[in-house]
C-alpha positions in Angstrom: -1.9 13.9 9.0 -4.4 16.0 7.0 -1.7 17.5 4.6 -0.2 13.8 3.9 -3.6 12.6 2.7 -3.7 15.9 0.0 -0.1 14.9 -1.1 -0.8 11.1 -1.5 -4.2 11.9 -3.3 -2.3 13.3 -6.3 -1.8 10.3 -9.0 1.7 11.4 -10.1 2.9 11.5 -6.7 1.6 7.9 -6.1 3.3 6.8 -9.1 6.5 8.6 -7.8 6.2 6.8 -4.6 5.4 3.4 -6.1 8.7 3.8 -8.1 10.4 4.7 -5.2 9.1 1.9 -3.0 10.3 -0.7 -5.7 13.9 0.7 -5.6 13.6 0.9 -1.5 12.7 -3.1 -2.1 15.4 -3.9 -4.4 18.1 -5.8 -3.0 20.5 -4.5 -5.7 20.1 -0.9 -4.4 21.9 -0.8 -1.0 20.4 2.8 -0.1 17.0 2.6 -2.1 18.0 5.9 -3.8 17.0 6.7 -7.6 18.1 9.8 -9.5 15.7 12.4 -11.0 16.8 11.5 -14.3 15.9 7.6 -13.8 12.4 8.6 -12.3 11.7 11.0 -15.2 12.5 8.0 -17.6 10.5 5.5 -15.7 7.5 7.6 -15.5 7.8 9.5 -18.7 7.2 12.8 -17.4 9.3 15.9 -17.8 11.9 16.8 -15.3 10.4 20.0 -14.0 7.1 18.0 -13.4 8.9 15.4 -11.6 10.9 17.8 -9.4 7.8 19.6 -8.7 6.2 16.6 -7.3 9.4 15.6 -5.3 9.5 18.6 -3.7 6.0 18.1 -2.4 6.9 14.6 -1.2 10.2 15.9 0.4 8.3 18.6 2.3 5.9 16.2 3.7 8.6 14.0 4.9 7.6 11.2 2.4 10.9 11.3 0.5 14.5 12.2 1.6 17.3 13.6 -0.7 20.9 12.9 -1.2 22.9 15.6 -3.1 26.0 14.3 -5.2 27.4 17.4 -6.8 24.6 18.5 -9.1 22.6 15.2 -8.8 19.6 14.6 -6.4 19.0 11.0 -5.5 15.7 10.3 -3.7 14.8 7.4 -1.5 11.3 6.5 0.1 10.9 7.3 3.8 8.2 4.8 5.2 7.6 6.5 8.4 4.5 8.7 7.3 3.0 6.1 5.3 3.1 3.7 8.5 1.5 6.6 10.2 -1.3 6.8 7.6 -1.7 3.0 7.7 -2.2 2.9 11.6 -4.7 5.7 11.3 -6.8 3.9 8.1 -6.6 0.1 10.1 -9.7 0.9 12.3 -11.6 2.0 9.5 -10.7 -0.9 7.2 -11.6 -3.2 10.0 -15.3 -2.3 11.0 -18.4 -1.5 9.2 -17.8 2.4 9.7 -20.1 2.7 12.6 -23.5 2.1 11.0 -26.5 1.0 12.8 -28.0 -0.9 9.9 -29.0 -4.4 11.6 -28.5 -6.5 8.5 -25.0 -4.8 7.9 -24.3 -5.4 11.7 -25.2 -9.1 11.5 -22.7 -9.6 8.5 -19.9 -8.0 10.0 -18.5 -11.1 11.7 -18.3 -13.1 8.4 -18.2 -10.2 6.0 -14.9 -9.0 7.6 -13.7 -12.4 7.1 -14.9 -12.5 3.4 -13.5 -9.1 2.4 -10.2 -9.6 3.9 -9.4 -13.1 2.7 -11.4 -12.7 -0.8 -12.8 -16.0 0.1 -16.7 -16.6 0.4 -18.7 -16.6 3.3 -19.8 -20.3 4.0 -23.6 -20.7 5.0 -22.5 -22.2 8.6 -20.4 -19.2 9.2 -23.3 -17.0 8.0 -25.7 -18.8 10.2 -23.4 -18.5 13.3 -23.2 -14.7 12.5 -26.8 -14.2 12.5 -27.2 -15.9 16.0 -25.0 -13.6 17.9 -26.6 -11.2 20.5 -24.1 -8.3 19.3 -23.0 -9.1 15.9 -21.4 -5.7 15.2 -19.3 -6.1 18.3 -18.2 -9.7 17.3 -17.8 -8.2 13.7 -15.7 -5.1 15.0 -13.5 -7.8 16.7 -13.1 -10.1 14.0 -12.7 -7.3 11.4 -9.9 -5.8 13.4 -8.0 -8.8 13.9 -8.3 -9.9 10.4 -7.2 -6.8 9.0 -4.1 -6.7 11.5 -3.1 -10.0 10.5 -3.9 -10.0 6.9 -2.6 -6.6 6.1 0.9 -7.9 6.8 0.8 -10.9 5.1 -1.0 -9.3 1.9 1.9 -6.6 2.1 4.8 -9.4 2.0 3.1 -11.4 -0.7 2.8 -8.1 -3.0 6.5 -7.4 -2.3 7.4 -10.9 -2.9 5.4 -10.9 -6.0 6.9 -7.6 -7.2 10.5 -8.9 -6.7 10.0 -12.1 -8.6 8.4 -10.2 -11.4 11.4 -7.6 -11.5 14.3 -10.3 -10.9 12.9 -13.6 -12.6 10.0 -12.9 -15.0 11.4 -9.6 -16.6 14.8 -11.0 -17.2 13.3 -14.2 -18.7 11.3 -11.7 -21.0 14.1 -9.8 -22.0 16.2 -12.7 -22.8 13.7 -14.4 -24.8 13.1 -10.9 -26.8 16.9 -10.9 -27.7 16.6 -14.8 -28.9 
């Protein structure tokens, strides 16, 4: 797993993965494949640079390649990223094991506030301060919230990107023509 973090630490590779994710999510692309030439065009990078980074992504199992003649088509392989997500979830759900009493007290509501983006109400804050073991409660709430909201947030982001690509962008293009 350590190798995959090094792979996704590079900004160019993350950009490539983002474009591949968009293609993977597109319903007008049954295979989710995209050519090297299209990647070069979308990212504005040189072909050798794109190919070099695709090789690293391929060797780490993050992408698969399909060859047609001299053309190469890449598609996203989600399993390695799901493994990273599974590994990260516990860290996202708790206060990283700190013993700080004030932070521990705020974990129960803080996890809720952090994951929902909603401010923590005073009644919830007071309830959290009365808990005997607020760190445990915070960890449990955080874990539950992380699990529940991660999936929902991911689906909303995908839906938003699809609306942008399929509705907003075509309307903008049409308006520019008129």
